[in-house]
C-alpha positions as CSV (number, residue, x, y, z in Angstrom):
1,M,111.2,-22.1,-46.0
2,K,108.6,-21.6,-43.4
3,S,105.7,-23.3,-44.7
4,Y,103.3,-20.7,-45.1
5,H,106.1,-19.2,-47.9
6,L,106.4,-22.5,-49.2
7,L,102.7,-22.6,-50.1
8,L,102.6,-18.8,-51.1
9,A,105.3,-20.0,-53.6
10,V,103.5,-22.4,-54.9
11,L,100.4,-20.1,-54.9
12,I,102.3,-18.1,-57.2
13,T,103.5,-20.7,-59.7
14,A,100.0,-21.5,-60.2
15,I,98.8,-18.6,-60.8
16,W,101.5,-17.9,-63.7
17,G,100.7,-21.6,-65.2
18,I,96.9,-20.6,-65.2
19,N,97.3,-17.3,-66.5
20,F,98.3,-18.9,-70.1
21,S,94.5,-20.5,-70.1
22,V,93.5,-17.1,-68.8
23,I,94.8,-15.4,-71.7
24,K,93.3,-17.6,-74.1
25,L,89.7,-17.0,-72.4
26,G,90.7,-13.4,-73.1
27,L,91.7,-13.5,-76.7
28,T,87.9,-15.1,-77.6
29,A,87.1,-11.3,-78.1
30,I,90.0,-8.9,-77.6
31,D,92.9,-8.9,-80.1
32,P,95.9,-10.2,-78.9
33,F,98.2,-7.2,-79.2
34,I,95.5,-5.4,-77.8
35,L,95.0,-7.4,-74.9
36,A,98.3,-7.2,-74.1
37,G,98.5,-3.4,-74.1
38,I,95.4,-3.1,-72.0
39,R,97.5,-5.8,-69.5
40,F,100.7,-3.2,-69.1
41,T,98.5,0.0,-68.8
42,L,97.0,-1.2,-66.0
43,C,100.3,-2.6,-64.6
44,A,101.6,0.9,-65.0
45,L,98.8,3.0,-63.8
46,P,98.1,4.2,-61.5
47,A,101.0,2.7,-59.9
48,L,103.2,4.5,-61.6
49,F,102.0,7.7,-59.4
50,I,102.8,5.5,-56.2
51,V,106.0,3.6,-56.9
52,A,109.5,5.8,-57.2
53,K,111.4,5.7,-60.5
54,P,113.7,3.1,-59.9
55,D,117.6,4.2,-60.1
56,V,118.3,2.6,-63.6
57,G,118.7,4.7,-66.7
58,W,115.7,5.1,-69.3
59,R,117.5,3.0,-71.5
60,Y,117.1,-0.1,-69.5
61,L,113.3,1.0,-68.6
62,I,112.2,1.7,-72.6
63,S,114.4,-1.4,-74.2
64,Y,113.0,-3.8,-71.3
65,G,109.3,-2.8,-71.4
66,L,109.2,-2.6,-75.0
67,V,111.3,-6.6,-75.4
68,F,108.8,-7.7,-72.4
69,G,105.6,-6.1,-73.5
70,I,106.0,-7.1,-77.2
71,G,109.1,-9.3,-77.6
72,V,107.0,-11.5,-74.8
73,W,103.9,-11.0,-74.1
74,G,102.6,-9.8,-77.4
75,L,103.9,-12.9,-79.3
76,V,102.7,-15.4,-77.3
77,N,99.0,-13.9,-77.1
78,L,99.8,-14.0,-81.2
79,A,100.8,-17.7,-80.6
80,I,97.8,-18.8,-78.7
81,K,95.7,-16.9,-80.9
82,T,97.0,-18.8,-84.0
83,G,95.3,-22.2,-82.0
84,L,98.4,-23.3,-79.9
85,S,97.4,-24.4,-76.6
86,A,98.2,-22.4,-73.5
87,G,99.1,-25.6,-72.0
88,I,101.8,-26.1,-74.6
89,A,102.7,-22.0,-74.9
90,S,103.4,-22.5,-70.7
91,L,105.7,-25.3,-71.4
92,L,107.3,-23.9,-74.5
93,L,108.4,-20.5,-72.8
94,Q,110.6,-22.1,-70.1
95,F,113.1,-22.6,-72.9
96,S,113.8,-18.6,-71.9
97,A,115.8,-20.5,-69.4
98,F,118.0,-21.6,-72.0
99,F,118.5,-19.1,-73.8
100,T,118.8,-16.9,-71.0
101,I,121.7,-19.4,-70.2
102,V,123.5,-19.4,-73.8
103,L,123.1,-15.3,-73.9
104,G,124.6,-15.1,-70.7
105,S,127.4,-16.9,-71.9
106,W,128.0,-14.7,-74.7
107,T,127.3,-11.4,-73.1
108,F,128.9,-12.0,-69.7
109,K,131.7,-14.5,-70.9
110,E,130.0,-17.2,-68.2
111,K,131.3,-21.1,-69.2
112,L,128.6,-23.1,-70.2
113,T,128.5,-26.2,-67.9
114,G,128.3,-30.1,-68.6
115,Y,124.7,-30.0,-67.1
116,Q,123.8,-26.9,-68.6
117,M,124.5,-28.7,-72.0
118,A,122.5,-31.8,-70.9
119,G,119.5,-30.0,-70.1
120,I,119.5,-28.2,-73.2
121,V,119.9,-31.5,-75.4
122,I,117.1,-33.4,-73.0
123,A,114.9,-30.4,-73.4
124,A,115.3,-30.1,-77.3
125,G,114.1,-33.6,-77.1
126,G,110.8,-32.7,-75.4
127,L,110.5,-30.3,-77.7
128,A,111.0,-32.6,-80.6
129,S,108.4,-34.2,-79.5
130,I,106.0,-31.2,-79.4
131,I,106.2,-31.2,-82.9
132,F,105.0,-34.5,-83.7
133,I,101.5,-33.9,-81.4
134,T,98.7,-34.0,-84.2
135,D,95.8,-33.3,-82.0
136,G,95.0,-30.1,-83.0
137,S,96.9,-28.1,-79.8
138,V,100.0,-27.7,-81.8
139,T,100.2,-25.3,-84.4
140,L,104.2,-24.2,-86.6
141,P,103.2,-20.6,-86.4
142,G,102.5,-20.7,-82.9
143,L,105.6,-22.5,-81.9
144,A,107.4,-20.5,-83.5
145,L,106.0,-17.5,-82.3
146,V,106.4,-18.4,-78.4
147,L,110.1,-20.1,-79.1
148,S,111.0,-16.5,-80.2
149,G,109.0,-15.1,-77.3
150,A,111.4,-17.4,-75.2
151,I,114.2,-15.8,-76.8
152,A,112.7,-12.1,-75.9
153,W,112.2,-13.3,-72.1
154,S,115.7,-14.3,-72.4
155,I,117.0,-10.8,-73.8
156,A,114.8,-9.1,-71.4
157,N,116.6,-11.1,-68.5
158,I,119.9,-9.9,-69.9
159,I,118.8,-6.5,-70.0
160,N,117.4,-6.5,-66.3
161,K,120.8,-8.2,-65.2
162,K,122.7,-5.0,-66.7
163,A,120.3,-3.1,-65.3
164,A,121.4,-4.2,-61.7
165,T,118.7,-3.0,-59.5
166,R,117.1,-3.8,-56.7
167,Q,114.0,-2.1,-56.9
168,V,112.4,-4.9,-59.3
169,F,108.6,-4.3,-58.3
170,G,109.4,-0.4,-59.2
171,F,111.8,-1.6,-62.6
172,L,108.4,-3.7,-63.8
173,V,105.7,-0.9,-63.4
174,W,108.1,1.6,-64.6
175,S,108.9,0.1,-67.5
176,S,105.7,-1.5,-68.3
177,A,104.3,2.1,-69.3
178,F,106.6,1.7,-72.6
179,S,104.4,-1.1,-73.9
180,P,101.2,-0.2,-74.4
181,I,101.3,2.4,-77.2
182,P,103.1,0.4,-79.5
183,L,101.4,-3.2,-78.7
184,F,98.3,-0.5,-79.6
185,L,99.5,0.8,-82.9
186,L,100.8,-2.9,-83.5
187,D,97.5,-4.0,-83.6
188,Y,96.2,-1.0,-85.7
189,L,99.1,-1.6,-88.3
190,V,97.6,-5.3,-88.7
191,N,94.2,-5.2,-88.7
192,G,93.1,-1.3,-89.1
193,T,90.2,0.0,-86.6
194,A,88.7,-3.7,-86.7
195,G,90.5,-4.6,-83.5
196,Y,89.5,-1.6,-81.5
197,T,85.8,-2.1,-82.7
198,A,85.7,-5.5,-81.7
199,L,86.9,-4.5,-78.3
200,L,83.7,-2.2,-78.3
201,T,81.2,-5.0,-79.2
202,Q,82.3,-7.8,-77.8
203,M,84.0,-7.0,-74.6
204,D,82.4,-9.0,-71.6
205,S,82.7,-10.3,-68.3
206,R,85.0,-13.0,-69.1
207,A,87.3,-10.8,-71.3
208,I,87.4,-8.5,-68.3
209,L,88.1,-10.7,-65.9
210,S,90.9,-12.0,-68.2
211,I,92.6,-8.7,-68.1
212,L,92.5,-8.4,-64.2
213,F,93.8,-11.6,-63.2
214,Q,96.5,-10.8,-65.1
215,V,97.2,-7.7,-64.4
216,Y,96.9,-8.3,-60.4
217,P,97.1,-11.6,-59.7
218,N,99.8,-12.7,-62.0
219,T,102.0,-9.8,-62.8
220,L,102.5,-7.2,-59.6
221,F,101.0,-9.6,-56.5
222,G,102.9,-12.5,-58.3
223,Y,106.5,-11.0,-58.9
224,W,106.0,-8.5,-55.7
225,I,105.7,-11.4,-53.1
226,W,108.1,-13.6,-55.3
227,N,110.8,-11.1,-55.5
228,A,109.8,-10.9,-51.7
229,L,110.9,-14.4,-51.1
230,L,114.0,-13.9,-53.3
231,K,115.0,-11.5,-50.3
232,Q,114.3,-13.5,-47.7
233,Y,115.2,-17.0,-49.2
234,P,118.6,-18.2,-50.8
235,V,117.9,-18.0,-54.7
236,S,118.8,-22.2,-55.0
237,T,115.7,-22.4,-52.3
238,V,112.7,-20.0,-54.2
239,A,113.8,-20.7,-57.7
240,P,113.5,-24.5,-58.0
241,L,109.7,-23.7,-57.8
242,S,109.4,-22.1,-60.4
243,L,109.8,-25.4,-62.3
244,L,105.8,-26.0,-61.5
245,V,104.9,-23.1,-63.5
246,P,104.4,-25.2,-66.9
247,L,102.8,-28.1,-64.8
248,F,100.2,-26.1,-63.5
249,G,100.1,-24.2,-67.1
250,M,99.1,-27.8,-68.7
251,L,96.7,-28.8,-65.6
252,G,94.5,-25.7,-66.4
253,S,94.6,-26.2,-70.2
254,V,93.4,-29.5,-69.2
255,L,90.5,-28.3,-66.5
256,I,89.7,-25.2,-68.3
257,F,89.5,-26.4,-72.2
258,D,89.6,-30.1,-71.8
259,E,93.1,-30.4,-73.2
260,S,93.8,-34.0,-73.7
261,L,97.0,-35.3,-72.5
262,S,98.5,-37.8,-75.2
263,P,101.5,-39.7,-74.6
264,S,103.8,-37.6,-76.7
265,K,102.6,-34.1,-74.2
266,I,103.6,-36.2,-71.1
267,L,106.9,-37.2,-72.6
268,A,107.2,-32.9,-73.9
269,V,106.6,-32.3,-70.2
270,V,108.3,-35.0,-68.5
271,L,112.0,-34.2,-70.7
272,I,111.4,-30.0,-70.8
273,V,110.8,-29.9,-66.9
274,S,113.7,-32.8,-66.6
275,G,115.8,-30.7,-69.0
276,L,115.2,-27.5,-66.7
277,A,116.0,-29.3,-63.4
278,V,119.2,-30.7,-65.0
279,G,120.6,-27.6,-66.5
280,L,119.5,-25.3,-63.9
281,Y,119.9,-27.2,-60.9
282,G,122.1,-30.0,-61.3
283,L,125.5,-28.6,-60.1
284,R,124.3,-27.1,-57.1
285,V,122.3,-30.2,-56.2
286,K,125.7,-32.1,-56.8
287,N,127.4,-30.0,-54.6
288,A,125.0,-30.4,-52.3
289,L,125.2,-33.8,-52.4
290,F,128.9,-33.5,-51.8
291,T,128.7,-31.7,-49.2
292,A,126.6,-33.6,-47.0
293,Y,128.6,-36.6,-47.7
294,C,131.5,-35.1,-46.6
295,R,130.0,-34.3,-43.2
296,S,128.8,-37.4,-42.7
297,K,132.1,-39.0,-43.0
298,S,133.9,-36.6,-40.3
């Protein structure tokens, strides 16, 4: 990978990681579902009138928009609102990779490898260490909500794979159009008009910057650049860099909210990131090392 493309990829992972802290900033003035609703409204508009509809059925666009908008980011926002730290939220959401592996094995009859099973076990140890964190940065409702969001993201990944479109940016824009109205209705059902009243009276520059960051650098720019890199380079070159997301997520929480890094948190980060590395890339690394060894002997 060219050096400036590598730097661009690292920049995107930094944006995605810091986004969790940016969400927390926005939640000081905006209800979780309303914040997610505004985010996806701006993801869809005005891009919807510029970007062509992708060549997929409406059922894929609708189902992805509902699952990704409500099931992932609606729940993640709600989890952070309950008191879960942004850093821990960024770390826990990475379990979507393992849930995707398990769902994929069931949906597409893909056999689980020993490396995937080992990765799941290692990451589960990291999850166990999070449960014992007692500094106030972890709440059980928040933990349950983010893990539910991770399951929803795995379902969204399956929907995306079944849609089988190469027009990824268009798919993101058009599916986003189906997230806002259900999110706004959910907030009304839960909080009545209180959230909308607060939106009008408490909206400040920090909340506006949070929304703009989530929409443009994080979602539209981030996914556009990432998918462009995936088209230019092998998946095995680009995808492993996503392991940096929880690291930047934890770093952002430390810098912005002065979150303490206890031994339990450091252990959780090491175990979960290691589990992801083993589960997702262990077999590839083994094959690459074996190929290099064979070439050295020939």
